[in-house]
C-alpha positions in Angstrom: 7.0 -4.6 5.6 6.1 -2.8 2.0 2.6 -4.2 1.4 1.9 -5.8 5.0 1.2 -9.5 3.2 2.6 -12.6 5.6 4.5 -14.4 3.7 7.3 -17.8 4.4 10.5 -16.6 5.1 11.9 -18.1 2.0 9.1 -16.4 -0.1 10.6 -12.5 1.6 14.3 -10.8 1.3 16.2 -9.9 3.9 17.2 -6.7 4.4 20.2 -4.9 6.8 21.8 -1.4 7.2 25.5 -0.8 6.2 27.1 2.5 6.4 23.5 3.8 6.1 23.0 2.3 3.1 20.0 -0.6 2.9 21.1 -4.1 1.1 20.1 -6.6 0.3 21.2 -10.3 2.0 19.8 -13.2 0.4 21.6 -15.7 2.4 20.7 -13.9 5.4 23.6 -14.1 7.2 25.3 -10.6 7.4 24.9 -9.5 10.8 22.4 -6.5 12.6 18.4 -6.5 13.2 16.8 -7.5 9.5 13.7 -6.7 8.2 12.3 -8.6 5.6 10.2 -7.2 2.2 8.8 -9.2 -0.8 11.7 -9.3 -3.8 9.3 -7.0 -6.1 9.2 -3.7 -6.7 5.6 -3.1 -6.0 6.1 -4.0 -2.0 10.0 -2.1 -1.9 7.9 0.7 -3.0 5.5 0.8 -0.7 8.6 0.5 1.9 10.1 3.1 0.4 7.1 5.6 0.5 6.1 5.0 3.7 9.1 5.4 5.2 8.9 1.9 6.8 12.8 1.0 6.8 13.7 3.2 8.9 11.6 2.5 11.4 12.2 -0.9 11.0 15.8 -0.7 11.5 15.2 2.5 14.3 17.4 5.0 12.4 16.8 8.2 12.2 16.6 9.7 8.7 15.9 8.5 5.1 18.1 5.5 4.1 19.8 5.4 0.7 17.6 1.9 -1.0 19.4 2.1 -4.6 21.7 -1.1 -4.0 18.6 -3.1 -3.2 16.5 -1.5 -6.2 19.6 -2.7 -8.0 19.1 -6.1 -6.6 15.3 -6.4 -6.8 15.2 -4.9 -10.5 17.3 -8.1 -11.2 15.7 -10.9 -9.3 11.9 -9.8 -10.6 12.6 -9.7 -14.0 13.8 -13.1 -14.0 
């Protein structure tokens, strides 16, 4: 979504919207519409800057991506 590069489903991180926040769904089991992004800060930053999350989830206004950013920072460092 951020870098617009294609990748296998296993290489991407599924995200969903819960109460106005974009949250990670690494197991892919949360209900609702999902959008996938590479689990890197570069790709996440591009998606936020391009306002890709509200478009992908078809919601008006910006979404809070703080929880998603924390998750990506933790997994990116490992």
